[in-house]
Structure formats: structure tokens, C-alpha cells
MARMARVEX-191081 format. One record per residue: residue in one letter; x, y, z of N, C-alpha, C in turn. Coordinates in steps of 0.2 Angstrom, whole numbers, plus 5000, padded with zeros to 4 digits. Example, Ala and Ser with C-alpha at 12.3 -4.5 7.8 and 13.67 -1.06 7.14 Angstrom:
2
resn_n_x_n_y_n_z_ca_x_ca_y_ca_z_c_x_c_y_c_z
A_5066_4972_5039_5062_4978_5039_5066_4984_5039
S_5064_4989_5035_5068_4995_5036_5064_5000_5039
end
This chain:
438
resn_n_x_n_y_n_z_ca_x_ca_y_ca_z_c_x_c_y_c_z
M_5314_5573_5614_5307_5571_5617_5308_5565_5622
L_5304_5566_5627_5304_5561_5632_5301_5554_5629
Q_5304_5549_5629_5302_5543_5626_5299_5538_5631
R_5293_5539_5632_5289_5534_5636_5285_5530_5632
N_5285_5523_5634_5281_5518_5630_5273_5521_5630
G_5271_5521_5624_5264_5523_5623_5263_5530_5621
S_5268_5534_5621_5267_5541_5620_5264_5543_5613
S_5267_5539_5608_5264_5540_5601_5257_5538_5601
R_5255_5533_5604_5248_5531_5604_5243_5536_5608
V_5246_5539_5613_5242_5544_5616_5241_5550_5612
L_5247_5552_5609_5246_5558_5604_5241_5557_5598
A_5242_5551_5595_5238_5549_5589_5231_5549_5591
L_5229_5545_5596_5222_5543_5597_5219_5550_5601
S_5222_5553_5605_5220_5559_5608_5218_5564_5602
T_5223_5565_5597_5222_5570_5592_5216_5568_5588
F_5215_5561_5586_5209_5559_5582_5203_5560_5586
A_5203_5559_5593_5197_5560_5597_5195_5568_5597
F_5200_5572_5597_5199_5579_5597_5196_5581_5591
T_5199_5578_5585_5197_5580_5578_5189_5579_5578
L_5187_5573_5580_5180_5571_5580_5176_5575_5584
M_5178_5576_5590_5174_5580_5595_5173_5587_5592
F_5179_5590_5589_5178_5597_5586_5173_5597_5581
A_5173_5592_5577_5168_5591_5571_5161_5591_5574
V_5160_5588_5579_5153_5587_5583_5152_5594_5585
W_5157_5597_5588_5155_5604_5592_5153_5609_5587
L_5156_5609_5581_5155_5615_5576_5150_5612_5570
M_5147_5607_5571_5143_5604_5565_5137_5609_5563
F_5135_5613_5568_5129_5617_5566_5131_5623_5561
G_5137_5624_5560_5139_5628_5555_5137_5627_5548
V_5136_5620_5547_5133_5618_5541_5126_5615_5542
L_5125_5611_5547_5118_5609_5548_5113_5615_5549
G_5116_5620_5552_5111_5626_5553_5107_5628_5547
I_5110_5628_5541_5106_5630_5536_5100_5626_5534
P_5101_5619_5533_5095_5615_5532_5090_5615_5538
I_5093_5616_5544_5089_5617_5550_5085_5623_5549
Q_5088_5628_5547_5084_5635_5546_5079_5634_5541
Q_5080_5631_5536_5075_5630_5531_5069_5625_5533
E_5071_5620_5537_5066_5616_5539_5061_5619_5545
F_5064_5623_5549_5061_5625_5555_5059_5633_5554
G_5061_5636_5549_5059_5643_5547_5061_5648_5553
I_5068_5647_5555_5070_5651_5560_5074_5657_5557
S_5075_5662_5561_5078_5668_5559_5086_5668_5559
D_5089_5673_5556_5097_5672_5557_5099_5673_5564
S_5096_5677_5568_5098_5678_5575_5097_5671_5579
Q_5091_5668_5577_5090_5661_5580_5095_5656_5578
L_5097_5656_5572_5102_5652_5569_5109_5653_5573
A_5110_5660_5574_5117_5661_5577_5117_5659_5584
W_5111_5659_5588_5111_5657_5594_5111_5649_5595
L_5109_5646_5590_5109_5638_5589_5117_5636_5589
S_5121_5640_5585_5128_5638_5585_5131_5640_5592
S_5129_5646_5594_5132_5649_5600_5131_5645_5606
V_5125_5642_5607_5124_5638_5614_5128_5632_5614
A_5130_5629_5608_5134_5623_5607_5141_5626_5609
I_5143_5631_5607_5150_5634_5608_5150_5636_5616
L_5145_5638_5619_5145_5640_5626_5147_5634_5630
N_5143_5628_5629_5144_5622_5633_5151_5619_5631
G_5154_5621_5626_5160_5618_5624_5166_5623_5627
S_5164_5627_5631_5168_5632_5634_5168_5632_5642
I_5163_5631_5645_5162_5632_5652_5165_5627_5656
W_5166_5621_5654_5169_5616_5658_5176_5615_5657
R_5180_5619_5653_5186_5617_5651_5191_5618_5657
L_5190_5623_5661_5195_5623_5667_5194_5617_5672
L_5188_5616_5673_5187_5610_5678_5189_5603_5675
L_5188_5602_5669_5190_5596_5666_5197_5596_5665
G_5201_5601_5664_5208_5601_5663_5211_5600_5670
I_5208_5602_5675_5211_5601_5682_5209_5593_5684
L_5203_5591_5682_5202_5584_5683_5207_5579_5679
A_5209_5581_5673_5213_5577_5669_5220_5577_5673
D_5222_5582_5676_5228_5583_5680_5228_5578_5686
R_5222_5577_5689_5221_5573_5695_5220_5566_5694
V_5216_5564_5689_5214_5557_5688_5217_5554_5681
G_5219_5558_5677_5222_5556_5670_5217_5558_5665
G_5221_5560_5659_5217_5562_5653_5214_5556_5650
K_5216_5550_5650_5213_5545_5647_5206_5543_5650
K_5205_5543_5656_5199_5542_5659_5194_5547_5657
V_5196_5554_5658_5191_5559_5656_5189_5559_5649
T_5194_5558_5644_5192_5558_5637_5187_5552_5636
V_5188_5546_5638_5183_5541_5637_5176_5543_5639
V_5176_5545_5645_5169_5547_5648_5166_5553_5643
M_5170_5558_5641_5168_5563_5638_5165_5561_5631
L_5169_5556_5628_5166_5554_5621_5160_5550_5622
L_5159_5546_5627_5153_5542_5628_5147_5547_5630
V_5148_5552_5634_5143_5557_5636_5141_5561_5630
T_5145_5563_5626_5143_5567_5620_5139_5563_5615
S_5140_5557_5614_5137_5553_5610_5129_5553_5611
I_5127_5554_5617_5120_5553_5619_5116_5559_5616
P_5118_5565_5617_5114_5570_5614_5114_5571_5606
A_5120_5568_5604_5121_5568_5596_5116_5563_5593
Y_5115_5557_5597_5110_5552_5594_5103_5555_5595
L_5102_5558_5600_5095_5561_5601_5093_5566_5596
L_5098_5570_5595_5097_5576_5590_5095_5573_5583
A_5097_5567_5582_5096_5564_5575_5089_5560_5575
H_5086_5559_5581_5080_5554_5581_5074_5557_5584
L_5075_5562_5588_5069_5565_5591_5065_5570_5586
E_5058_5570_5587_5054_5575_5584_5056_5582_5588
L_5058_5587_5584_5061_5593_5587_5057_5599_5586
T_5057_5603_5591_5055_5610_5591_5061_5615_5591
Y_5061_5621_5590_5067_5625_5591_5069_5625_5598
T_5065_5625_5603_5067_5624_5610_5071_5618_5611
W_5069_5612_5608_5073_5606_5609_5079_5606_5605
L_5079_5610_5599_5085_5610_5596_5091_5614_5600
L_5089_5619_5603_5093_5623_5607_5096_5619_5613
V_5091_5615_5616_5093_5611_5622_5098_5606_5620
L_5097_5602_5614_5102_5597_5612_5108_5600_5609
A_5107_5606_5606_5114_5609_5603_5118_5611_5609
F_5115_5613_5615_5119_5614_5621_5123_5608_5623
F_5119_5603_5624_5122_5597_5627_5127_5594_5622
V_5126_5594_5615_5131_5592_5610_5137_5596_5611
G_5137_5602_5613_5142_5607_5613_5147_5604_5618
F_5145_5600_5623_5150_5597_5628_5156_5595_5625
A_5156_5593_5618_5162_5590_5615_5168_5595_5615
G_5166_5601_5614_5171_5606_5614_5176_5607_5620
N_5174_5604_5625_5178_5604_5631_5184_5599_5631
L_5185_5595_5626_5190_5590_5626_5197_5593_5626
F_5197_5599_5623_5204_5602_5622_5208_5603_5628
S_5206_5605_5633_5210_5606_5639_5212_5599_5642
V_5207_5594_5641_5209_5588_5644_5215_5585_5640
G_5215_5586_5633_5220_5583_5629_5227_5587_5630
I_5226_5593_5631_5232_5597_5633_5236_5594_5639
A_5232_5593_5644_5235_5591_5650_5237_5584_5650
W_5233_5580_5646_5235_5573_5645_5242_5572_5641
N_5243_5576_5636_5249_5575_5631_5255_5579_5635
S_5253_5584_5639_5259_5587_5642_5263_5583_5647
H_5259_5577_5649_5262_5573_5654_5267_5568_5650
W_5266_5567_5644_5270_5562_5640_5275_5565_5636
F_5277_5571_5636_5282_5574_5632_5286_5579_5636
D_5292_5579_5635_5296_5584_5639_5296_5591_5637
R_5298_5596_5640_5297_5603_5639_5300_5605_5632
S_5305_5602_5630_5309_5604_5624_5305_5603_5618
R_5300_5598_5618_5296_5597_5613_5288_5597_5614
Q_5287_5600_5620_5279_5601_5621_5276_5606_5616
G_5279_5611_5614_5276_5615_5609_5274_5611_5603
F_5278_5607_5600_5277_5603_5594_5271_5598_5596
A_5272_5594_5601_5267_5589_5603_5260_5592_5604
L_5260_5598_5608_5253_5601_5609_5251_5604_5602
G_5255_5606_5598_5253_5609_5591_5250_5603_5587
V_5253_5597_5587_5250_5592_5584_5243_5590_5586
F_5242_5590_5593_5236_5588_5596_5231_5594_5594
G_5233_5600_5594_5229_5605_5593_5226_5606_5586
A_5230_5602_5581_5228_5602_5574_5222_5598_5573
G_5219_5595_5579_5213_5592_5578_5207_5597_5577
N_5209_5604_5578_5204_5609_5576_5202_5608_5568
V_5205_5604_5565_5203_5603_5558_5197_5599_5557
G_5195_5596_5563_5188_5593_5563_5183_5598_5561
A_5184_5604_5562_5178_5609_5560_5177_5609_5553
S_5182_5606_5549_5181_5606_5541_5177_5599_5539
A_5177_5594_5544_5175_5588_5542_5167_5589_5540
T_5163_5592_5544_5156_5593_5542_5156_5597_5536
K_5160_5602_5535_5160_5606_5529_5161_5602_5523
F_5165_5597_5523_5166_5593_5517_5161_5588_5516
I_5159_5584_5521_5155_5579_5520_5147_5581_5521
G_5146_5586_5525_5139_5588_5526_5135_5589_5521
P_5136_5594_5516_5131_5596_5511_5130_5590_5506
A_5135_5586_5504_5134_5580_5500_5130_5575_5503
V_5132_5573_5510_5128_5568_5514_5121_5570_5515
I_5120_5576_5516_5113_5579_5518_5109_5578_5511
A_5112_5580_5506_5108_5579_5499_5107_5572_5497
G_5112_5568_5498_5112_5561_5496_5108_5556_5500
T_5106_5558_5506_5103_5553_5511_5096_5555_5513
I_5093_5561_5510_5087_5563_5511_5082_5557_5510
G_5078_5556_5515_5072_5551_5515_5075_5544_5516
G_5081_5543_5517_5084_5536_5518_5085_5534_5526
S_5087_5528_5527_5088_5526_5534_5093_5520_5533
Y_5098_5520_5538_5104_5516_5537_5105_5512_5544
L_5108_5507_5543_5110_5502_5549_5104_5501_5553
G_5099_5499_5550_5093_5497_5554_5089_5502_5557
G_5090_5509_5554_5087_5514_5557_5091_5518_5562
I_5097_5515_5564_5101_5519_5569_5103_5526_5566
I_5104_5526_5559_5107_5532_5556_5101_5534_5551
P_5097_5540_5552_5092_5542_5548_5095_5546_5542
G_5091_5548_5537_5094_5552_5532_5093_5560_5533
G_5096_5563_5528_5095_5571_5528_5100_5574_5533
W_5099_5579_5536_5104_5583_5540_5105_5578_5546
R_5100_5574_5548_5100_5570_5554_5105_5565_5553
F_5107_5563_5547_5112_5558_5546_5119_5560_5550
V_5121_5566_5549_5127_5568_5552_5128_5567_5559
P_5123_5570_5564_5124_5569_5571_5124_5561_5573
A_5120_5557_5569_5119_5550_5570_5126_5547_5569
L_5129_5548_5563_5135_5545_5562_5140_5547_5567
Y_5140_5553_5569_5145_5556_5574_5144_5552_5580
A_5138_5550_5582_5137_5547_5588_5140_5540_5588
V_5139_5536_5583_5142_5530_5582_5150_5530_5582
L_5153_5535_5579_5160_5536_5579_5163_5538_5586
L_5159_5542_5590_5161_5544_5596_5162_5537_5601
I_5157_5533_5600_5157_5527_5604_5163_5522_5602
L_5164_5522_5596_5170_5518_5593_5177_5521_5595
T_5177_5527_5595_5183_5530_5597_5185_5529_5605
A_5179_5530_5609_5180_5529_5616_5183_5521_5617
I_5180_5517_5614_5182_5510_5614_5190_5509_5612
A_5192_5512_5607_5199_5512_5605_5204_5515_5610
I_5202_5521_5613_5206_5524_5618_5207_5519_5624
Q_5201_5517_5626_5201_5512_5632_5206_5507_5631
F_5206_5503_5625_5210_5497_5625_5217_5498_5622
F_5218_5504_5618_5224_5504_5615_5229_5510_5617
T_5227_5513_5623_5232_5518_5625_5234_5516_5633
P_5240_5518_5635_5242_5516_5641_5238_5519_5647
S_5238_5516_5653_5235_5520_5658_5239_5526_5661
D_5235_5530_5664_5239_5536_5667_5241_5534_5674
T_5247_5533_5674_5250_5531_5681_5255_5535_5683
E_5257_5540_5679_5263_5544_5681_5261_5552_5680
N_5264_5556_5684_5263_5563_5684_5256_5566_5685
L_5252_5562_5689_5246_5564_5691_5247_5568_5697
Q_5242_5572_5699_5242_5577_5704_5237_5577_5709
A_5234_5570_5710_5229_5569_5715_5230_5572_5722
S_5237_5572_5724_5238_5574_5731_5238_5581_5732
R_5238_5585_5727_5238_5593_5727_5231_5595_5729
P_5231_5600_5734_5224_5603_5735_5222_5607_5730
L_5215_5608_5729_5212_5611_5723_5214_5619_5724
G_5215_5622_5730_5217_5628_5730_5224_5630_5727
E_5228_5625_5728_5235_5626_5725_5235_5625_5718
M_5230_5621_5715_5230_5620_5708_5227_5627_5705
F_5222_5630_5708_5219_5636_5706_5224_5642_5707
A_5229_5642_5711_5233_5647_5713_5236_5651_5707
P_5238_5648_5701_5241_5652_5696_5236_5657_5692
L_5229_5656_5693_5224_5660_5690_5224_5667_5693
K_5228_5668_5698_5228_5675_5701_5232_5680_5697
Y_5237_5677_5693_5241_5681_5689_5238_5684_5683
L_5239_5691_5682_5236_5694_5676_5238_5691_5670
Q_5244_5689_5670_5247_5686_5664_5243_5680_5661
V_5240_5676_5665_5236_5671_5663_5230_5674_5659
W_5227_5679_5662_5221_5682_5659_5223_5685_5652
R_5229_5688_5652_5232_5691_5645_5232_5685_5640
F_5235_5679_5642_5236_5674_5637_5229_5672_5635
S_5224_5672_5640_5217_5670_5638_5214_5675_5633
F_5216_5682_5633_5213_5686_5628_5216_5685_5622
Y_5223_5683_5621_5226_5681_5615_5222_5676_5612
Y_5220_5671_5616_5217_5665_5614_5210_5667_5611
V_5206_5672_5614_5200_5674_5611_5201_5676_5604
V_5207_5679_5602_5208_5682_5596_5210_5676_5591
V_5214_5672_5593_5216_5667_5588_5212_5660_5588
F_5208_5659_5593_5204_5653_5594_5197_5655_5594
G_5195_5659_5599_5187_5661_5599_5185_5664_5592
A_5189_5668_5589_5187_5671_5583_5187_5666_5577
Y_5192_5661_5578_5192_5655_5573_5186_5651_5574
V_5184_5649_5580_5177_5645_5581_5171_5649_5578
A_5171_5656_5579_5165_5660_5577_5165_5660_5569
L_5171_5661_5566_5171_5661_5559_5170_5654_5556
A_5172_5649_5559_5171_5642_5556_5164_5641_5556
S_5160_5643_5561_5153_5642_5561_5149_5647_5558
W_5151_5653_5557_5147_5658_5554_5149_5659_5546
M_5155_5657_5544_5156_5658_5537_5152_5655_5531
P_5150_5649_5533_5145_5646_5528_5139_5651_5527
K_5136_5653_5532_5130_5657_5532_5132_5664_5528
Y_5138_5666_5530_5141_5673_5527_5141_5672_5519
Y_5144_5667_5517_5145_5666_5510_5138_5665_5506
V_5134_5662_5510_5127_5661_5507_5123_5668_5506
S_5124_5672_5512_5120_5678_5512_5123_5684_5508
V_5129_5684_5509_5133_5690_5506_5135_5689_5499
Y_5137_5683_5497_5139_5681_5490_5134_5677_5486
G_5129_5675_5489_5124_5671_5485_5126_5664_5483
L_5131_5661_5487_5133_5654_5485_5128_5649_5488
D_5129_5643_5485_5125_5638_5488_5129_5635_5493
L_5125_5630_5497_5128_5628_5504_5135_5624_5502
H_5135_5620_5497_5141_5616_5495_5147_5620_5494
D_5146_5625_5490_5152_5630_5488_5154_5634_5494
A_5149_5636_5498_5150_5640_5504_5154_5636_5509
A_5152_5630_5510_5156_5625_5515_5163_5624_5513
L_5164_5623_5506_5171_5621_5504_5175_5628_5504
L_5173_5633_5503_5177_5639_5504_5178_5641_5511
T_5174_5639_5516_5175_5640_5523_5180_5635_5525
A_5181_5629_5522_5186_5624_5524_5193_5627_5522
L_5193_5631_5517_5200_5634_5515_5202_5638_5520
F_5198_5641_5525_5200_5645_5531_5202_5640_5536
I_5198_5635_5537_5198_5630_5543_5205_5626_5542
F_5206_5624_5536_5212_5620_5536_5219_5623_5538
P_5221_5629_5536_5227_5632_5538_5226_5634_5546
A_5220_5636_5548_5219_5638_5555_5220_5632_5559
S_5220_5626_5557_5221_5620_5561_5227_5616_5559
L_5229_5615_5553_5235_5611_5551_5241_5614_5552
L_5241_5621_5553_5248_5625_5554_5249_5625_5561
R_5245_5623_5565_5246_5623_5573_5253_5619_5574
P_5254_5613_5572_5261_5610_5573_5266_5614_5571
L_5266_5618_5565_5271_5622_5563_5272_5628_5568
G_5267_5630_5571_5267_5636_5576_5270_5633_5582
G_5269_5627_5584_5272_5624_5590_5280_5623_5589
Y_5282_5621_5583_5289_5620_5581_5292_5627_5581
V_5290_5632_5578_5293_5638_5578_5293_5641_5585
S_5288_5640_5589_5288_5643_5596_5294_5640_5600
D_5295_5633_5599_5300_5630_5602_5307_5633_5600
K_5308_5635_5594_5314_5638_5591_5315_5645_5593
I_5310_5649_5592_5311_5657_5592_5308_5660_5598
G_5303_5656_5601_5300_5659_5607_5293_5661_5605
A_5288_5660_5610_5281_5662_5608_5280_5669_5607
R_5284_5674_5611_5282_5681_5610_5283_5684_5603
H_5289_5682_5600_5290_5684_5594_5285_5682_5589
L_5283_5675_5590_5278_5673_5585_5271_5676_5586
M_5269_5678_5592_5263_5682_5593_5263_5688_5590
Y_5269_5692_5590_5269_5698_5587_5268_5697_5579
A_5271_5692_5576_5270_5691_5569_5263_5689_5568
T_5260_5685_5572_5253_5683_5571_5248_5689_5571
F_5249_5693_5576_5244_5699_5577_5245_5704_5571
F_5251_5705_5569_5252_5710_5564_5249_5708_5557
T_5251_5701_5556_5248_5699_5550_5240_5699_5550
M_5237_5697_5555_5230_5697_5556_5227_5704_5555
L_5231_5709_5558_5228_5716_5557_5228_5718_5550
I_5233_5717_5546_5234_5719_5539_5228_5716_5535
A_5227_5709_5536_5222_5706_5532_5215_5708_5534
L_5214_5709_5541_5207_5711_5543_5206_5718_5541
L_5211_5722_5540_5210_5729_5538_5207_5729_5531
F_5209_5725_5526_5206_5724_5520_5200_5721_5520
L_5199_5716_5524_5192_5713_5524_5187_5717_5527
A_5189_5722_5532_5184_5726_5535_5182_5733_5530
A_5187_5734_5526_5186_5740_5522_5181_5740_5516
P_5177_5745_5515_5172_5745_5509_5176_5746_5503
F_5174_5743_5498_5178_5744_5491_5173_5747_5486
G_5167_5749_5487_5163_5752_5482_5156_5752_5485
Y_5151_5753_5480_5144_5753_5482_5139_5749_5478
I_5134_5747_5481_5129_5743_5478_5125_5749_5474
V_5123_5748_5468_5119_5752_5464_5112_5750_5463
L_5107_5753_5466_5100_5751_5465_5097_5756_5460
N_5093_5753_5456_5088_5757_5452_5082_5759_5456
T_5081_5765_5457_5075_5767_5461_5071_5772_5456
P_5065_5773_5458_5061_5778_5454_5064_5784_5452
E_5068_5786_5457_5072_5793_5456_5078_5792_5452
G_5080_5786_5450_5086_5784_5446_5091_5780_5450
P_5096_5778_5447_5102_5774_5450_5104_5778_5457
K_5105_5774_5462_5107_5776_5468_5112_5772_5471
N_5118_5775_5474_5123_5771_5478_5120_5771_5485
V_5120_5764_5487_5118_5763_5494_5124_5760_5498
L_5123_5755_5502_5128_5752_5507_5134_5750_5503
P_5140_5751_5506_5146_5749_5504_5146_5741_5503
Y_5149_5738_5498_5149_5731_5497_5156_5728_5499
H_5156_5722_5499_5162_5719_5501_5167_5717_5495
L_5173_5714_5497_5177_5712_5492_5174_5707_5487
G_5177_5705_5481_5174_5700_5477_5176_5693_5481
V_5173_5688_5479_5173_5682_5483_5180_5679_5483
M_5184_5679_5478_5191_5676_5478_5196_5680_5482
P_5196_5687_5481_5201_5691_5486_5198_5690_5493
F_5192_5690_5494_5189_5689_5501_5192_5682_5504
T_5191_5677_5500_5193_5670_5502_5201_5670_5503
A_5205_5673_5499_5212_5673_5499_5214_5677_5506
L_5211_5682_5507_5213_5686_5514_5210_5682_5520
L_5205_5679_5519_5202_5674_5525_5207_5669_5526
F_5210_5666_5520_5215_5661_5521_5221_5663_5525
I_5223_5669_5524_5229_5672_5527_5227_5673_5535
V_5221_5675_5536_5219_5675_5543_5219_5668_5546
G_5217_5663_5543_5217_5657_5545_5224_5654_5547
C_5229_5656_5542_5236_5654_5543_5238_5657_5550
S_5237_5663_5550_5239_5667_5556_5236_5664_5563
M_5230_5662_5563_5227_5660_5569_5230_5653_5570
G_5231_5649_5565_5234_5642_5566_5240_5642_5570
I_5245_5647_5568_5251_5647_5571_5250_5651_5578
G_5246_5656_5578_5245_5659_5584_5243_5655_5590
K_5238_5650_5588_5235_5646_5594_5241_5642_5597
A_5245_5639_5593_5251_5636_5596_5255_5640_5600
A_5257_5646_5598_5261_5651_5601_5258_5652_5608
V_5251_5653_5609_5248_5655_5615_5249_5649_5620
F_5248_5643_5618_5249_5637_5622_5256_5635_5623
K_5261_5638_5619_5268_5636_5621_5270_5640_5628
H_5266_5646_5629_5268_5649_5635_5266_5645_5641
I_5261_5641_5641_5258_5638_5647_5263_5633_5651
P_5265_5628_5647_5270_5624_5651_5277_5627_5653
E_5278_5632_5649_5284_5636_5651_5284_5640_5657
Y_5278_5643_5658_5277_5647_5664_5274_5643_5670
F_5270_5638_5668_5266_5635_5673_5267_5627_5672
P_5273_5624_5673_5273_5617_5671_5269_5613_5675
N_5268_5615_5681_5264_5610_5686_5257_5611_5686
D_5254_5616_5682_5247_5618_5682_5245_5619_5675
V_5247_5614_5670_5245_5615_5663_5237_5614_5663
G_5234_5609_5667_5227_5608_5666_5223_5614_5668
A_5225_5617_5674_5221_5623_5676_5222_5629_5672
V_5228_5631_5670_5230_5637_5666_5227_5636_5659
G_5229_5630_5656_5226_5628_5650_5218_5628_5649
G_5215_5626_5655_5208_5626_5655_5205_5633_5655
L_5208_5637_5659_5206_5644_5659_5207_5648_5652
V_5213_5647_5650_5214_5650_5643_5209_5647_5638
G_5208_5641_5638_5204_5638_5633_5196_5640_5634
T_5195_5640_5641_5188_5642_5642_5186_5649_5640
L_5190_5654_5641_5189_5661_5639_5190_5662_5632
G_5194_5658_5629_5195_5658_5621_5189_5656_5618
A_5186_5650_5620_5180_5647_5617_5174_5651_5619
L_5174_5655_5625_5168_5659_5626_5168_5665_5621
G_5174_5667_5618_5174_5672_5613_5170_5669_5607
G_5171_5663_5606_5167_5660_5600_5160_5659_5601
F_5158_5659_5608_5151_5659_5609_5148_5666_5608
L_5151_5671_5610_5149_5678_5610_5149_5681_5603
L_5154_5679_5599_5155_5683_5593_5150_5682_5587
P_5147_5676_5586_5142_5675_5581_5136_5680_5582
P_5133_5680_5588_5127_5684_5589_5129_5692_5588
L_5135_5693_5590_5138_5700_5589_5139_5702_5582
F_5141_5697_5578_5141_5698_5571_5134_5700_5568
V_5129_5697_5570_5122_5698_5568_5120_5705_5570
Y_5121_5706_5576_5118_5713_5579_5122_5719_5576
V_5129_5718_5575_5132_5724_5572_5131_5725_5565
R_5130_5719_5561_5127_5720_5554_5121_5723_5554
E_5116_5721_5558_5109_5724_5558_5110_5732_5560
W_5114_5733_5565_5115_5740_5567_5118_5745_5561
T_5123_5742_5558_5127_5746_5553_5125_5745_5546
G_5122_5739_5545_5120_5738_5538_5126_5736_5534
L_5132_5735_5537_5138_5733_5533_5139_5726_5533
P_5140_5723_5527_5141_5715_5527_5148_5714_5530
Q_5153_5719_5529_5159_5718_5532_5160_5719_5539
S_5155_5721_5543_5155_5723_5550_5158_5717_5554
T_5157_5711_5552_5160_5705_5555_5168_5706_5556
F_5171_5709_5551_5178_5710_5551_5180_5716_5554
I_5176_5721_5555_5177_5727_5559_5178_5725_5566
V_5173_5721_5568_5173_5718_5575_5180_5715_5576
L_5182_5710_5572_5188_5706_5573_5194_5710_5573
F_5194_5716_5568_5200_5720_5568_5201_5724_5575
L_5195_5726_5578_5196_5730_5584_5198_5725_5590
L_5196_5719_5589_5197_5714_5595_5205_5713_5594
T_5207_5711_5588_5214_5710_5587_5219_5716_5589
F_5217_5722_5587_5221_5728_5589_5221_5728_5597
A_5216_5727_5600_5216_5728_5607_5221_5723_5610
A_5221_5716_5608_5225_5711_5610_5233_5713_5609
T_5234_5716_5603_5241_5718_5601_5243_5723_5606
L_5239_5728_5607_5241_5734_5611_5242_5731_5618
W_5238_5727_5621_5239_5724_5628_5246_5721_5628
M_5247_5716_5623_5253_5713_5623_5259_5717_5623
H_5259_5722_5619_5265_5727_5618_5266_5731_5624
V_5261_5733_5627_5261_5737_5634_5264_5733_5639
A_5262_5726_5639_5264_5722_5645_5271_5720_5644
I_5273_5719_5637_5280_5717_5636_5285_5723_5637
M_5283_5729_5636_5287_5735_5637_5287_5736_5645
K_5282_5735_5648_5282_5735_5656_5288_5730_5659
M_5287_5724_5656_5292_5719_5658_5299_5721_5657
L_5300_5724_5651_5307_5726_5649_5310_5731_5653
N_5305_5736_5655_5307_5741_5659_5309_5739_5666
L_5306_5734_5669_5307_5731_5675_5313_5727_5676
A_5314_5723_5670_5319_5718_5670_5326_5722_5668
S_5331_5719_5670_5338_5721_5668_5339_5719_5661
P_5344_5723_5658_5345_5722_5651_5347_5714_5649
Q_5351_5712_5654_5353_5705_5653_5348_5700_5653
L_5342_5701_5656_5336_5697_5656_5332_5697_5650
K_5333_5702_5645_5329_5704_5640_5327_5697_5636
Q_5333_5694_5634_5332_5688_5630_5328_5682_5633
H_5327_5683_5640_5324_5677_5643_5317_5679_5645
I_5314_5684_5642_5308_5687_5644_5302_5682_5644
D_5303_5677_5639_5297_5672_5638_5298_5667_5644
H_5303_5667_5648_5304_5661_5652_5304_5664_5660
R_5302_5670_5661_5302_5672_5668_5297_5670_5672
D_5298_5670_5678_5293_5668_5683_5288_5673_5683
P_5281_5670_5682_5276_5675_5682_5275_5679_5688
Q_5278_5677_5694_5277_5681_5700_5281_5687_5700
L_5286_5687_5695_5291_5693_5695_5288_5699_5691
N_5283_5698_5687_5281_5703_5682_5274_5706_5683
G_5270_5701_5684_5263_5703_5685_5260_5706_5679
A_5263_5705_5673_5260_5708_5667_5255_5704_5664
end
């Protein structure tokens, strides 16, 4: 690993900032339920509340990744933390209508864009032999999605009617965004004073057209589709599973949030392991293992295992297929989370290998399209469930998405092998993207 003074502080504080921003980005997964009860909104309105936050956490990733390459990840991170604190604070203090909830949820969602900035920032501080591991550690900040799952239900219940720090932090569900606003400001201060300046490896002299040039390769878009499966679907499930557990299994919010966290933890904390294994065996092999494992688990999650029996005037009647029991369901979801955590690192291991001078641009595009998957999937889950009447339709959608990504990957790899000489087969993960177009 490249030993530059301050590299450990960059990795530690950027990872903490990303963890916090990820918690802010996906907090509506838990806050949405008490918000739904207070405002009387429908399931589809609740899904859009989460989705608009995910949308704004997606659309700026490419530009901010490029900006981090040009002016430095530290500067961009500090500004992003301070900007995000404003709508988080307003969300906690304004008298809201559903329209204002959507507006503020959208602006709070800006937090999700920190990922491409942190990837570019950290890639400048670690050499290529250890970038997979370092970026995996940073990416483990996805575990922030579980923060609200753990603290949210208890905090909401314990602070109703209260007011703290002279009114800065109100009680109830508003306590959470207010607390996050304070933490965002404190984290920005810590990064400003305790991380070194970005004075090396910046790319301000390169024209923007040159920095966007790698986006013309189909390979970049293929990586982006992989990321829709392992990250976009992760974001969608992290925000949607509390509601799923409540509506399908009849659990209370506290238990639903804890069971969702069992999915979030491996999907986040195994990312460094995925980066380490990618460094050792190559990202392609790990992607195959990721997708095949997901397909098996999702097949069971998507399959009906019996029927709900209703007593009707005409007698007992079998109606819609029901889902697995809560424990086998959670176990399979845990396996999906493990696969996603490892797969996310494998996707991003490709980027500095193929595009070492354009990590911000390529990582930004991959992150953008992956997160956009997280924006589109929750409403899709609702609409497909309403169309089919099947509670497990969520996982039918994800199975089909994963199958499509696996098929595209395999066809592209076979094309590359057919074009390459046999002697290059073992180097397929490190080929010049201009040579294959796959």
C-alpha cells in the first residue's frame, strides 16, 4: 500500500462521513412509517417519499466524482456535509404537508452522492495493489443504512413530545433528522481540520471532454448494470424491507427494523472482504459467484410455498400464494445481503484497473446508474405487487434483474474470450477497454 502521510486519516474520516451520509440518505426507510401514520399517506406515496431521496442521491454522482478528481475529495466532502445538514434541519422543524415532505426528502437525498466523491478521494491515496481493499473499507459505510434501523424506532418512541438542546432537536420522528443535521456539521469540521489537503494527483489541467471520454465504452455501462443489481437493489431493499415486514408479516416497526438490519450489515460490512478477494482472484470470478448465489436465494424468495386459506360463505377457499415464514425469509435475505456486499466491491475493483486516470468519472457514472436503480425499484415493487397480488413479487423483479445482468456478463466474457488469444485468457480482467468493446 502506498504510504502517504495522512492516508489512514483520509480513509477513516471519509468512511465515517459516508456512513453518516448513507444513514441520512436512507432514513425514510424507518421514518416513513410514523410519517405515513401522521400524514395518512398511501403505500405508493410512501414509496415515492423514499424514492425521491434516492433520486437526488443518484443524479449528481458523476459530476461530483469528476469535481473530486479536479479540486480534491476533501473540499467536496466538506461542502456536501454542510449542504445536506440544511434540509435535514428544516425537515425536523418546519410544519409540513406531503408536498413539503417530498421537497425536503429530495434535498436530503443529496447525501447519497458522497460515494463517488469518496471513491475518487481514496483512490488517490492508495496504490493499485490495495485499492480494492481500501475502496471496500470506504464502501462499508453502506452500513449507515442500518443506523436509523437500530436507533430510529426506540428514539422515536422515547422522545415523543420532548425537546432537546434548547429546541435544536425536537422529539418524535423529527429527532432523527435534527440529530443527523448536528452530526453532519461536526463531521465537516473534523474533516476540515484533521485530514491533509488534496495537493497531489489532482486533474484540474485535463479538459472535461477527456475526462468524460471513457463513458463511450459499453463496458462502463455493463459495470453500471452490475451495480444496479448489487447496489441499487440493496438501496431499494434497505428502504423497503421495514414496510415489507410490517405489511406481509404483521411485525411491529422495531422488529421489522432489526430484521432489516440483518440484511444491511452483511451487505455493507462484507464489502472490504469483497475488495480483498477481488485483489487476490480478480473481480470477474467474484462477480460470477455473486450473481449465482443471488439467483439461488432469490429463486426461493420469489417462489410461492402455499396458499392463504380464507373462510368464505361458500366454505374455506385457497387464495393468493403466501410467502416463506419470517425466519427462512430472513435467512435467505441475509444470503442476498452477503452476496451484494461482496459484489459491490467486485464491481468497483474493475474501475481503477481499467480506468486508473478516470476513477471519478467512471465511478460516478457507475454509482449514478446503480443508485437510480434504487430510485426506480421501490415504486416498481408496489406496482407489481398491486398488479399480481403476490407479496413475493418484489423478489420476482429482483430475480429477473439479476438473471439479465448474469446473462449480459457471461455473453460479454465469452465474446472477449473468442476475440482474445488463449494466452490472454488469464488477463481478461486487465485488458485495455478499447480492445474489447464488451
